[in-house]
C-alpha positions in Angstrom: 68.7 80.3 180.1 66.7 78.3 177.6 63.9 79.8 175.5 60.2 78.7 175.3 57.6 79.6 172.8 54.1 78.1 172.6 51.1 79.2 170.5 47.5 78.3 170.0 45.5 79.7 167.1 43.1 79.1 164.3 46.0 79.4 161.8 49.2 77.5 161.3 51.4 78.4 164.2 54.7 76.9 162.9 56.0 80.2 161.5 55.1 81.9 164.8 57.1 79.3 166.8 60.1 79.5 164.5 60.2 83.3 164.6 59.9 83.2 168.4 62.8 80.8 168.6 64.9 83.1 166.4 64.3 85.9 168.8 65.2 83.7 171.8 68.1 81.9 170.4 70.5 84.1 172.3 69.2 82.4 175.5 70.5 79.0 174.5 71.6 77.4 171.2 72.9 73.9 172.0 69.8 72.4 170.3 66.2 73.4 169.4 62.9 71.7 168.5 59.2 72.1 168.0 56.2 69.9 168.5 52.7 70.5 167.0 49.4 68.8 167.4 47.5 68.0 164.2 44.3 65.9 164.0 45.1 64.3 167.4 48.7 63.4 166.5 51.9 64.9 167.9 54.6 65.7 165.4 58.1 66.6 166.7 61.2 68.0 164.9 64.5 68.5 166.8 68.1 69.4 165.8 71.4 70.2 167.5 71.9 72.9 164.9 70.5 76.4 164.9 67.0 77.6 164.4 67.4 78.1 160.7 68.1 74.4 160.2 65.1 73.5 162.4 63.0 75.6 160.0 64.4 73.7 157.0 63.6 70.4 158.7 60.1 71.5 159.6 59.5 72.5 156.0 60.8 69.3 154.6 58.6 67.3 157.0 55.6 69.5 156.2 55.0 70.2 159.9 51.9 72.2 160.5 49.3 72.7 163.3 47.2 75.2 165.1 48.7 74.4 168.5 52.4 73.8 169.3 55.4 74.3 171.6 59.0 75.1 170.8 62.3 75.4 172.6 65.9 76.5 172.2 68.2 74.8 174.7 71.2 75.6 176.8 72.3 72.2 178.1 72.3 71.4 181.9 71.3 67.7 182.3 72.5 65.8 179.3 74.9 66.6 176.4 73.8 68.7 173.4 72.4 65.7 171.5 69.1 65.3 169.6 67.8 62.8 172.2 68.2 65.5 174.8 66.6 68.3 172.8 63.2 69.6 173.7 60.2 69.0 173.4 60.1 65.8 175.3 57.1 63.4 174.7 55.6 60.8 177.0 53.7 57.9 175.5 52.8 59.9 172.3 50.4 61.7 174.6 52.1 64.6 176.5 54.7 67.0 175.0 56.6 69.4 177.3 59.2 72.1 177.0 61.0 73.3 180.1 63.4 75.9 181.4 65.1 75.4 184.8 66.5 72.5 186.8 64.5 69.7 188.6 66.6 69.0 191.7 64.8 65.7 192.6 64.6 64.3 189.1 66.7 61.3 189.9 64.2 60.0 192.6 61.3 60.9 190.3 63.0 59.0 187.4 63.4 55.9 189.5 59.8 56.0 190.7 58.5 56.4 187.1 60.8 53.7 185.8 59.3 51.4 188.4 55.9 52.2 186.9 57.1 51.1 183.5 58.1 54.4 181.9 60.9 54.3 179.4 63.4 57.2 179.3 65.1 58.1 176.0 67.2 61.0 177.2 69.5 62.1 180.1 67.5 65.2 180.8 65.6 66.2 183.9 62.8 67.5 181.6 61.7 64.1 180.4 60.7 63.3 184.1 58.1 66.2 183.8 56.5 64.7 180.7 56.1 61.3 182.2 55.0 62.8 185.5 52.2 64.8 183.9 51.2 61.7 181.8 51.1 59.6 185.0 48.8 62.1 186.7 46.5 62.7 183.7 42.9 61.8 184.5 41.5 63.4 181.4 42.1 67.0 182.4 45.5 68.4 181.4 45.2 71.3 183.8 44.7 69.0 186.8 47.5 66.8 185.6 50.0 69.7 185.5 48.9 71.0 188.8 49.4 67.5 190.4 52.8 67.0 188.7 54.4 70.3 189.7 53.5 69.7 193.4 56.0 66.8 193.2 58.7 68.8 191.6 61.6 70.4 193.6 63.6 73.0 191.8 63.0 75.7 189.2 60.8 75.4 186.1 58.9 77.2 183.4 57.0 74.7 181.3 54.5 74.6 178.5 52.5 71.5 177.9 50.2 70.1 175.2 48.3 66.8 175.0 47.1 64.9 171.9 43.6 64.5 173.3 43.1 68.2 174.2 43.8 70.2 171.1 42.4 73.5 172.3 44.6 74.3 175.3 48.2 74.9 176.3 49.0 74.6 180.0 51.9 76.6 181.3 53.5 76.9 184.8 56.4 78.6 186.4 58.5 78.5 189.6 61.8 80.3 189.6 62.0 80.8 185.8 60.3 83.7 184.0 57.3 83.2 181.8 54.7 85.5 180.0 51.4 85.0 178.2 50.9 87.1 175.0 47.3 87.9 174.1 46.3 88.1 170.5 43.0 88.2 168.5 41.7 84.7 168.4 45.1 83.4 169.3 47.3 83.4 172.4 51.0 82.7 173.1 53.3 81.6 175.9 57.0 82.5 176.1 59.9 82.9 178.4 60.4 86.4 177.2 58.0 89.1 175.8 60.4 89.6 173.0 59.5 86.2 171.6 56.0 87.4 170.7 56.9 90.9 169.7 55.2 91.6 166.4 52.4 89.2 167.3 51.0 91.2 170.2 51.9 94.0 172.6 49.5 92.7 175.3 51.5 90.8 177.8 50.6 89.0 181.1 53.6 88.4 183.4 53.1 85.1 185.2 53.8 85.0 189.0 55.8 82.5 191.0 53.9 79.3 191.4 51.2 80.1 188.8 49.6 77.6 186.5 47.9 79.0 183.3 45.3 77.5 181.1 45.7 79.1 177.6 43.1 78.7 174.9 42.6 80.5 171.5 40.1 82.9 172.9 40.7 82.8 176.7 43.3 82.5 179.4 42.9 81.7 183.1 45.5 81.9 185.9 45.6 79.8 189.0 47.8 80.6 192.0 49.1 78.1 194.5 48.0 78.7 198.1 50.2 78.0 201.2 48.3 74.7 201.6 49.2 73.6 198.1 45.8 74.0 196.4 45.2 76.1 193.3 42.7 78.9 193.2 41.7 81.3 190.4 43.9 84.5 190.3 43.9 87.8 188.6 46.9 89.0 186.7 47.2 92.4 185.0 47.5 92.8 181.2 50.4 95.2 180.3 51.1 96.8 177.0 54.7 96.2 176.1 56.1 98.2 173.1 59.1 98.1 170.9 59.9 94.5 170.9 59.2 93.9 167.2 62.2 95.8 165.8 64.5 95.4 168.8 66.1 92.3 167.4 67.0 93.5 164.0 70.7 93.9 163.1 70.3 96.8 160.7 73.7 97.8 159.2 75.7 95.9 161.8 77.3 92.4 161.4 76.6 91.3 164.9 74.4 92.2 167.8 77.4 92.8 170.0 78.7 95.3 167.5 75.3 97.0 167.3 75.0 97.2 171.1 78.5 98.6 171.5 77.6 101.5 169.2 74.2 101.9 170.9 75.8 102.8 174.2 75.8 106.6 173.8 72.1 106.5 173.1 71.5 104.0 175.9 73.3 106.2 178.4 71.3 109.2 177.2 68.1 107.3 177.6 69.1 106.1 181.1 69.7 109.8 182.1 66.5 111.1 180.6 64.6 113.1 183.1 67.4 113.3 185.6 67.5 116.9 186.7 69.1 116.4 190.1 70.6 113.7 192.4 67.3 112.8 194.1 66.2 109.7 196.1 63.0 109.8 194.1 65.0 108.4 191.1 65.0 105.1 193.0 61.5 105.0 194.4 59.0 106.8 196.6 60.4 105.4 199.8 64.0 105.8 198.9 64.8 108.9 201.0 63.6 107.2 204.2 65.6 104.0 203.4 68.7 105.9 202.3 68.7 108.0 205.5 68.5 104.7 207.5 71.4 103.2 205.6 74.9 102.9 207.2 76.3 100.3 204.8 75.7 98.9 201.3 75.9 95.3 200.3 76.1 94.6 196.5 75.1 91.2 195.2 75.7 90.4 191.5 77.3 88.0 189.0 79.6 88.3 186.0 79.7 91.7 184.4 77.2 93.1 186.9 79.6 92.1 189.7 82.3 94.3 188.0 79.8 97.2 187.9 79.3 96.7 191.7 83.1 96.8 192.3 83.3 100.1 190.4 80.4 101.5 192.5 82.3 100.6 195.7 85.1 103.1 194.7 82.6 105.8 193.9 80.3 105.5 196.9 83.0 105.2 199.5 84.8 108.2 198.0 81.9 110.6 197.5 79.3 109.4 200.0 81.5 108.1 202.7 79.5 105.0 203.2 81.2 101.6 203.5 80.4 99.0 200.8 80.7 95.3 200.5 80.6 93.5 197.2 79.7 89.8 197.0 79.5 87.3 194.2 75.9 86.3 194.5 76.5 82.5 194.0 78.9 82.5 196.9 77.2 84.9 199.3 74.1 82.7 199.9 76.1 79.7 200.8 78.3 81.2 203.5 77.7 82.4 207.0 77.7 86.2 207.0 76.9 88.8 209.6 73.6 90.6 208.9 73.0 94.3 209.6 69.4 95.5 209.3 70.6 99.0 208.4 72.5 97.6 205.3 71.0 98.5 201.9 71.1 95.4 199.8 71.7 96.3 196.2 71.2 93.7 193.5 72.4 94.3 190.0 71.2 92.3 187.0 70.6 92.9 183.3 67.6 90.6 183.2 66.4 90.7 186.8 66.0 87.0 186.6 69.6 85.8 187.3 69.0 82.8 189.5 72.0 83.2 191.8 71.4 86.9 192.4 67.7 86.4 193.0 68.4 83.7 195.5 71.0 85.8 197.2 68.4 88.7 197.5 65.9 86.4 199.1 68.5 85.0 201.4 69.5 88.4 202.6 65.9 89.6 203.0 64.1 86.5 204.3 66.9 84.6 206.1 69.0 87.5 207.4 66.3 90.1 207.9 67.9 92.8 205.7 64.7 94.3 204.3 66.1 97.5 202.7 66.6 96.4 199.1 67.4 98.1 195.8 67.6 96.6 192.3 69.5 98.1 189.4 68.0 96.3 186.4 67.2 96.7 182.7 63.8 95.0 182.9 61.1 96.8 184.8 58.8 93.7 185.1 61.4 91.3 186.3 61.2 89.2 189.5 64.2 91.1 191.1 62.5 94.4 190.6 59.2 93.1 191.9 60.8 91.7 195.0 62.8 94.8 195.9 61.7 97.9 197.8 63.4 100.2 195.4 64.6 100.0 191.8 66.4 102.0 189.2 65.5 100.8 185.7 68.3 101.3 183.2 67.1 102.0 179.6 69.7 100.0 177.7 67.0 98.4 175.6 67.0 94.8 174.6 70.5 93.3 174.7 70.9 90.2 172.5 74.7 89.6 172.5 75.7 87.2 175.2 78.7 89.4 176.1 77.1 92.4 177.9 78.0 95.9 176.8 75.3 98.5 177.0 73.8 96.9 180.0 77.1 97.3 181.8 77.6 101.0 181.0 74.0 101.9 181.9 74.4 100.0 185.2 77.4 102.2 185.9 75.3 105.3 185.2 72.6 104.1 187.7 75.3 103.4 190.3 76.9 106.8 189.7 73.5 108.4 190.3 73.2 106.4 193.5 76.7 107.4 194.7 76.0 111.1 194.4 72.4 110.9 195.7 73.8 109.3 198.9 76.5 112.0 199.0 73.9 114.7 198.8 71.8 113.2 201.5 74.9 113.0 203.7 75.7 116.7 203.2 78.8 115.9 201.1 77.6 117.5 197.8 76.9 121.2 197.5 74.8 122.8 194.7 77.7 123.9 192.5 79.3 120.4 192.7 76.0 118.8 191.8 75.6 121.1 188.8 79.1 120.2 187.6 78.5 116.5 187.9 75.2 116.7 186.1 76.9 118.7 183.3 79.5 116.0 182.9 76.9 113.3 182.8 75.0 115.1 180.1 78.2 115.4 178.0 79.0 111.8 178.5 77.2 110.4 175.4 79.2 112.7 173.1 82.5 111.7 174.8 81.6 108.0 174.4 80.9 108.6 170.7 84.4 110.2 170.3 86.0 107.1 171.9 84.0 104.7 169.7 85.3 106.6 166.6 88.8 105.1 167.4 87.5 101.7 166.2 90.0 101.4 163.3 93.0 101.5 165.7 91.5 98.7 167.7 90.9 96.6 164.6 94.7 96.8 164.1 95.3 95.7 167.7 92.9 92.8 167.3 94.9 91.5 164.3 97.8 91.1 166.7 95.7 89.6 169.5 94.0 87.0 167.3 97.1 84.8 167.1 97.7 84.8 170.9 96.5 82.3 173.4 96.8 84.4 176.6 96.5 88.1 177.6 96.9 90.1 180.8 94.9 93.1 181.7 96.1 95.7 184.3 94.3 98.5 186.0 94.6 100.5 189.3 91.9 101.9 191.6 88.5 102.3 190.1 89.9 101.1 186.8 90.8 97.7 188.1 87.2 96.5 187.7 87.3 97.8 184.1 90.4 95.6 183.5 88.4 92.7 184.9 85.6 93.5 182.5 88.0 93.8 179.6 89.5 90.4 180.3 86.1 88.8 180.7 84.9 90.2 177.3 88.0 88.8 175.5 87.7 85.3 177.0 83.9 85.2 176.5 83.9 85.6 172.8 87.4 85.0 171.5 88.3 82.1 173.7 91.6 83.6 174.6 92.7 83.0 178.1 92.7 86.4 179.8 93.3 87.5 183.4 93.1 90.9 185.0 95.2 92.1 188.0 95.6 95.3 189.9 98.8 96.6 188.4 100.4 96.9 191.8 100.2 93.1 192.1 102.1 92.5 189.0 105.3 91.5 190.7 103.5 89.3 193.2 103.0 86.6 190.6 101.6 87.6 187.2 104.9 89.0 186.0 106.2 85.5 185.7 103.8 85.0 182.8 104.9 88.0 180.8 106.7 87.4 177.5 106.3 88.4 173.9 103.5 85.9 173.4 101.4 87.4 176.2 100.1 90.9 175.3 99.5 93.2 178.3 96.5 95.6 178.1 96.8 98.5 180.5 94.0 100.9 181.5 95.9 104.2 182.0 93.8 107.2 182.9 95.5 110.4 184.1 94.7 110.1 187.7 96.7 110.1 191.0 97.8 106.5 190.4 99.2 107.2 186.9 102.9 107.4 187.9 102.6 104.2 189.9 101.0 102.6 186.8 103.8 103.8 184.6 106.3 102.0 186.8 104.3 98.8 186.5 104.3 99.2 182.7 108.1 99.5 182.7 108.3 96.3 184.7 106.5 94.6 181.7 108.7 96.2 179.1 111.8 95.1 181.0 110.7 91.5 180.6 110.0 91.8 176.9 106.3 92.2 177.2 104.1 93.9 174.6 102.0 96.7 176.0 98.6 97.9 174.7 97.7 101.0 176.5 94.3 102.9 176.7 95.4 106.3 177.9 93.8 109.7 178.4 94.9 112.4 176.0 96.9 114.1 178.7 98.6 111.0 180.2 101.9 111.7 178.4 102.3 108.1 177.3 103.6 107.7 173.8 103.7 104.8 171.3 107.1 103.3 170.6 108.6 99.9 170.3 106.7 97.4 172.4 104.2 100.1 173.4 101.0 100.7 171.5 98.9 103.5 172.8 95.3 104.6 172.1 94.5 108.1 173.4 91.0 108.8 174.6 90.0 112.3 173.6 89.2 113.5 177.2 90.1 113.0 180.8 86.7 112.4 182.3 87.6 112.1 186.0 85.3 109.9 188.1 83.3 108.9 185.0 86.5 107.7 183.2 85.7 104.0 183.8 82.7 104.3 181.4 84.9 105.7 178.7 87.8 103.3 179.2 85.7 100.2 178.9 84.6 101.0 175.4 88.0 100.3 173.7 88.2 97.0 175.6 84.8 96.0 174.3 85.9 96.8 170.7 89.2 95.0 171.2 87.3 91.8 172.3 84.8 92.1 169.4 87.3 92.5 166.7 89.7 89.9 168.1 86.8 87.4 168.1 85.9 88.5 164.5 89.5 87.9 163.4 89.5 84.4 165.0 86.2 83.5 163.4 84.3 82.7 166.5 80.5 83.0 166.9 80.5 86.5 168.5 76.9 86.7 169.6 76.6 83.1 170.7 79.9 82.0 172.2 80.2 78.3 173.0 78.9 77.0 176.3 77.4 80.4 177.3 73.9 81.9 177.2 72.5 85.3 177.9 70.2 84.9 180.9 71.5 82.6 183.6 68.2 81.5 185.2 69.5 78.3 186.7 72.2 77.7 189.3 
């Protein structure tokens, strides 16, 4: 959720910290700050503005140093105010940045106040700074180890002390963290992208690890079952392509860039797919798939809508029943486990806290050990904790409103549906060849849909003045309507709801008037005639319809009816094409309303806290 960068070097690290924050700002932008150590003194600069203003403040105050920590915040405990911005400092001695939530912070705060510690913020993070200071016996590493044993909850932290100028101590539990290895300098960050351009050598820190990082060395300590720390070995990986991944190029916003990257992202995700084979999902996939009599999807947000789409596909072509659960709800209700259920988690980052916790609940508490993760990050916790995985190749996604991650998830789920169908004897060779042919043509079809952007700009001008919108879809396109509504509300702040079109007269029709545009996803499928009747219900009440139709849907524009025709009818793959105009509509509406497209208020990219 928030972003951490730390650096230790023989050169001034302030430019490194600021560039790292720029790359991570999409993770949280309520406030930001840096702290450096120079000649035994801690210097701190914080702001509730964006990173560019922090850079100006650091320059004005002539902040320098060879060791430092930095943070960009998404507020959990405490309002977005300077006093709550990280880093937090204890007694001019310890400085800390933190991602996560400390669940027992209130009790820890009371205990520390009883010892005489003064608190200047409402955050749970300040507790960590005082706790480390309270446990410091002259060795920062031991102090951090002692402090984190008292913490309940999730954390990724980076810590410096004014009397130990040659080390950064980092620790993680439940929140991601990496160490970047340079030449005579090393880095800590919550995301490898933060240190792209500085190094390609990355160490992914495991759950419960504490790391001692110095300019020329690093050591990892893992926590044993008994609570002690012992030296541990962690592999160094080479991670490419992060340096240029965050550049906008000719685009105005990352969301716009990522919308238009989707044909390439889909093509990359399909690279090397010559057949519907279990090996696409892992070496043990065939055994697990043949033992599967049900699928359980766990996901949040946009990924949840991808799972809803997959349910239609899998039940139709593979004949296997599917359940789809919102991850944050599933783990807190009593459910009936089935050991022959394949648990499928879907996440762009692979670090989504609720989904990760739901996976662990299904596996550890309910005994459902057959697990598969659809994810965009091969090194994520979710991938590491699952038996099987399919790694989408969407590339780095910066915009908070997910676009290319969603479409590549749909590709992975489509592959899963037909792989299961093939194993179940429901897919012959000719049908397989036809489906693969359609998949290979999909990027070109997507490009043709995206070429209709000018018409969607005109729609957006009409939407910009509205406060409410209704999205309708039927069958497999109902989740696409849900995704369209989510995109609009996320970045334009227009209240938007999605309904199955058949439910229109069971409530939502009461809302329809000229001030509430109705977006309809209208592919030429077996439900089209039913959908046309639903559209007439809207028109009869004076509603304004905006219709995304296939070229052969026989729906024409006229008064109160605005139609965009997709160039092709793409059958089962139609949801992937129909979501594109909805993404563009949301983007251009937000642009017309003047909102911050890439960094919408109150939201952040990676939700790594509950």
